[in-house]
KELOMI-449100 format. One record per residue (C-alpha): x, y, z. Coordinates in steps of 0.001 Angstrom, whole numbers, plus 500000, padded with zeros to 6 digits. Layout:
REM KELOMI-449100
XYZ
...
//
This chain:
REM KELOMI-449100
462880823137761576
460535823537758599
458298820856757152
460339820756753930
463314819581756036
461459816514757330
463001813880755045
466495815035755947
465648814922759658
464260811411759330
467420810331757516
469489811710760414
467771809375762872
467707806452760428
471443806741759694
472442807250763329
470320804606765051
469226802282762228
465576803181762824
463306806058763865
462122805566767430
458866806714769013
460892809249771016
462330810659767783
458875810781766210
457522812693769200
460443815124769112
459966815815765404
456191816176765765
456608818734768526
459139820767766535
456718820905763579
453625821317765744
451879818361764113
450601815054765469
452827812021765867
450364810165763621
451211812518760771
454937811894761161
454351808149761399
452315808393758210
455270809896756383
457752807357757788
455662804300756903
455083805612753375
458759805230752484
460461801882752101
463843802753753597
462633804217756885
462188801782759778
460331802159763069
461884799047764616
465556798496765482
467681797137762658
471140795630762481
474237797690761819
474257796399758239
470960796649756337
470869794529753198
468340795247750437
468118792535747784
466468793460744498
463469791270743655
462705792578740150
461870790123737372
465371790301735849
466803789438739268
464322786573739618
465507785043736365
469180785611737203
469148783759740533
467315785842743136
466151782854745213
469644781357745485
471101784698746554
468308785233749056
468986781812750591
472719782523750658
472243785774752586
469975784011755088
472467781198755535
475520783441755986
473882786015758273
471628783709760271
468723786102759621
465535785879757620
464344788389755072
461790791036756073
462049790117759759
463430792374762474
466091790697764603
467513793016767258
470206790511768243
471912790416764836
474273792899763218
472430792227759934
468924793038758725
467636791626755443
464920793137753262
463621792647749751
463207795755747640
462094796631744135
464431797553741270
467594799326742441
468780800412738996
471302797604738504
469359795395736089
472398794982733845
474352793460736755
471866791154738465
471512789671740989
472355792835742917
471934794185746429
472588797302748474
474303797015751863
473896800315753701
473393801677750163
476736800409748871
476227798422745632
477086794742745292
476510793290741828
476617790018739844
476112788105743066
476602784369743474
476263782306746672
480070782187746856
480305785984746527
477686786424749251
479724784270751631
482868786249750876
481090789578751404
479550788572754734
482835787077755968
484676790314755163
482053792382756964
482295790133760021
486075790546759927
485809794310760078
486315795319756454
484613798590755472
481817798462752941
483610801059750832
486605798758750482
484590795728749352
481685797255747370
481387796481743684
483323798955741582
480452800681739892
480809801492736219
478117802271733669
478020799717730875
477720802016727872
477403799382725185
476589801495722142
476649805038720770
475991806010717146
478721807400714909
480328810607716206
478301812815713872
475134811392715457
476149811045719107
474447813688721247
474762812578724877
477915810484725322
480387812737723545
483302814669725021
482269817009727798
483935820291728685
482594822077731743
480597825214730957
480607824743727175
476822824841726762
476610827892729036
478832829806726618
475885829819724238
473353831406726610
470862833578724786
467767835464725804
465018833413727436
462761833630724378
465556832546722017
466441829544724186
462796828461724342
462596828815720559
465749826716720194
464422823978722491
461101824011720619
462796823623717226
464801820677718546
461471819038719462
462802818090722879
460196816371725017
460405814976728546
462653811928728624
461088810436731741
458194808834729880
455481811509729662
457106813171726605
455595816593727290
457104819497725330
460091820854727258
459895824259725560
456230824603726471
456841823639730113
459692826150730400
457595828863728752
454726828291731191
457146828728734095
458799831778732511
455448833478731967
454122832604735426
453342835474737782
454898833519740660
457469835642742476
459644832593743221
460387829887740711
462002826495741250
463884824063738988
463565820425740041
465518817536738566
463691814244738893
466505811749739521
464088809194740959
463913806717738082
462259803701739651
460678801866736731
461985798278736901
464581797713734223
465478801408733957
468976802633734810
469785805167732085
469690808264734315
472086806604736736
474673806423733948
474228810155733315
474565811028736988
477723808943737091
479331810115733851
477959813605733180
476907815262736459
478230818627735260
476126818538732111
473050817939734257
473854821044736298
474280823051733095
470828822008731909
469322823138735202
471257826435735051
469924827070731536
466369826430732788
466985828862735656
468234831498733213
465103831074731087
462632831246733979
464378833474736505
464472830707739111
466777831213742078
466432827749743602
466979824247742278
466734820709743666
468002817345742525
465643814727743956
467959811709744101
466502808259744710
467968806638747822
469050803625745770
471612805939744114
473009807285747357
476461806054746321
476376808800743634
475602811555746140
479244812493746742
479914812781743010
476973815173742604
478049817219745608
481571817492744191
480172818693740856
478076821359742584
481097822526744593
483198822790741442
480505824810739670
480288827167742633
484084827541742634
484048828380738905
481259830918739297
478735828783737419
476461828470740463
475728830996743186
475461834746742666
475977836644739401
476604833470737403
478937834012734437
479216837633735528
475559838249734704
474122840628737278
471338839146739428
471649835743737739
471602833900741045
470895830186741271
471623827549743903
471111823770743744
470523821447746701
470202817659746692
467252815960748358
467645812257749029
464465810241748551
463549807365750847
462197804606748621
458929805154746767
458281804425743090
455308806768742894
457564809723743814
458820809541740245
455499811195739333
456120814943739406
453262815928741708
454099813142744162
457755814173744003
456841817741744990
454780816473747914
457782814433749057
460097817408748600
457800819357750915
458205816718753627
454942814864753085
453837811422751979
454556811095748281
450897810978747288
450173812577743894
448258815817744165
444874816180742535
445506817739739116
444009821167739813
447092823035738610
450266821994736822
453490822464738807
454351825400736541
451392827159738163
451459825724741679
454504823597742421
456996823403745299
455593825407748251
453123826994745843
455851828383743577
455934827922739817
458156824883739305
459732822988736436
460137819242736948
462255817497734310
464217814293734494
467994813907734225
468132813059730530
465895816004729617
468146818581731285
471228817014729727
469652816997726273
468702820667726708
472331821518727533
473597819571724513
471073821365722310
472546824751723244
476047823386722787
475527821614719450
472744823695717902
469442822812716306
470941822063712898
473027819245714382
470113817777716361
467531818045713575
469584815901711188
469283812936713555
466180810828714166
462731810946712573
460315813703711627
458726813880715082
461559812486717214
464801814408716834
468217813433718128
469008810378720200
467498808506723136
469085806569725971
467682803108726655
468584800549729311
468605796992727984
468568793995730312
467312790435730555
468244787640728159
470913789542726229
474666788995726051
475385792726726282
473113794355728872
473690798036729535
473178801551728161
472512802262724487
472375805734722985
470228805115719938
469043807275717096
465286807701717122
463829805447714431
465962802374715106
464051799094714848
463540796735717735
465182794026715650
468337796119715261
468419796774719001
468070793062719718
470961792434717333
473155795114718949
472514793730722428
473012790147721219
469614789009722449
469355785301723117
466298783853721330
464065786868722087
460403786022722502
458798788536724876
460093792153724929
458905794732727456
459231798332726263
459325801212728792
459226798974731850
456227797181733400
453956800186732789
454847800260729104
454086797951726203
454972794332725623
455623793105722088
455987789697720463
458183788449717606
455791789752714938
456521793315716040
460314793283716028
460416795450712891
458614798271714681
460702801392715267
461496803280718475
460108806772717905
457090808966718513
455478807831715269
455493804165716263
456815802640719499
457671805289722070
460137804259724773
460786805976728090
464080804218728657
463730800548729633
463820797479727392
463684794028728976
464183790985726783
462992787476727672
463416784243725740
460991781352725303
462172779580728446
460751782375730623
457274782151732097
455068785031730962
452883784442733996
455914784834736249
456780788086734481
453245789412734901
453028788268738509
456247790124739328
455047793275737550
451646793280739210
453080792569742644
455392795548742144
452485797869741354
450394796413744169
453151797195746651
454103800590745209
450592802012744889
450168804880747343
446664803525748004
444918806902747912
442550806070745036
440364802956744841
440862802092741125
444606801690741665
444500800274745203
441842797684744435
442507797220740719
446113796106741103
445085793641743814
442290792249741658
444566791796738644
447167790143740877
444501787678742033
443553786986738410
447150785942737782
446951783622740791
443857782025739221
445832781496736019
448606779820738009
446086777519739711
444499776603736385
441165778163737355
440999781090734915
438288781110732268
437643783342729267
435422785448731515
438437786217733680
440382787309730607
437604789727729673
437475791029733235
441221791688733122
440630793953730117
437663795632731780
439584796352734966
442506797635732938
440215800113731220
438617801213734504
442050801824736049
443264803715732991
440260806040732968
439776806676736679
443092806384738525
444539809503740066
448049809327738614
450177807546736048
450842804509738220
447234803355738238
446607804517734678
449417802388733257
449991799496735681
447613797169733824
449113797892730384
451435794930730161
448970792305731388
446132793562729176
448401793537726128
449980790187726974
446700788234727004
446160789344723388
449704789392722022
450535786025723557
447060784568723142
448280781039722402
450241781010725644
447285782199727719
444796779974725902
446746776996727211
446355778401730731
442588778889730520
440585776333732450
438365773989730386
435623774547732982
432238775447731585
431445779105732160
428555778007734391
431078776238736600
433323779281736790
434535779941740309
433426783464741081
435979786025742118
435205787708745449
436285791308744852
435399792491748346
437419789690749915
440422790533747721
440279794193748758
439965793233752434
442907790826752122
445021793603750640
444005796143753314
444842793606756036
448196792940754389
449021796679754403
448071796954758095
450277793966758980
453170795469757003
452850798815758799
452664797118762188
//
């Protein structure tokens, strides 16, 4: 057994016994010649691994903000009532175990839960009772799971649709050119990473191509974990073959022989579909040896199932996880194109990026360049959820206004709109004429809409709790900063916040942005910092009338200690 096989080995024990015992940990540690502490460190890093016995049926209920507003508490109570168990407690005598979890990529169908990673959507207390009764009566989860279907609510006219158009297997691969010509084509299309960083795809591929590394690796980041984001899931479900073609094109450009799809565990129900697509490509000679009859064009793709960690969506953390380690982001000494998976030059792109690259070869630059704005060419997928009549997937032309998107999704009295998930930007009604594009309001893929009846403090509390829990904890600005900002929100809720607290929120946000190790800490304060300005009237009403001299001081050290103690209790 090699270290890179660790996650798969842990999943073997988790799936077979419902948890990973001390005996299993010792066995694995001995086979890898490492300490049991190191293996325990990996296990406790990931949300879906357990070190205590669980029931035969493990239920994960999504606690994202959209779920909260759609009835999370009622569904939570219903599960507890019907199973006789309590959430986040281990009960060895029950066939059920209940846990809360962060966004599971079903924000358009909330409240939603996973039972042994089978999806159950649009839950009501009555549905919960029916589900639990059927399980108790011996029905298989496969037979009662929600019939998953992507809600593709909008695509532009056919002469502007790039992603969700007819797909014919291998069509983009018919247009393979030399590596330099493909890079030039991708550059002219102005394709940038569609995961949120928006780095030039052509430049990343060129760096890998020109690397002196003897082995090169293509990695698909299918670990979208930003609350409110579910666009890549729709691509995995509807266009798995096109994803493979994008990865094959990248392999042709760089000379890579090995590829991985890092699939988030929450999408395990899509694993079989991806495996079937890979098998079909191998059967057709589009994967394996001498692809398309091209001598020495050899490329193989494996799927690595994640285990529940938002930070693994960051490319350096993802590589650490792929190597069988805790998903802690590496220090930025080298980009993955220089030193990636096992030290090899590696490309990490997300699902939408690979698919857009394949469509670019298929459709050509002239087609793509006629769509969008000067700096943002083509279309973009966005996931819209919250207070809208038509939640789901929208393939939009770059340059569309927020107001038009709200109209298309039939938003219900929109007041607060969160762009690009909790780490993105919040906007108010005065900004609805802004446009989604590089020149104005860039969007990674998530748009959450909330009306005036929703509490902004509740939104911010949910966001900050998410970041507090998902921080890997390796750097102090993120570990302590998220806890401090969470406590500031608690002061607001208690009516104890003063203007000094508001200024400290901005100061801490700036500190985290400048000094955190990875994107989580650099962006986690974005929404709160923006909200106190953009919704100033709302927050002014929450500020305590106390004189500044009477301000109750915030004990930073105590907050950090409380958080550290909480983490220790959680791990125990």
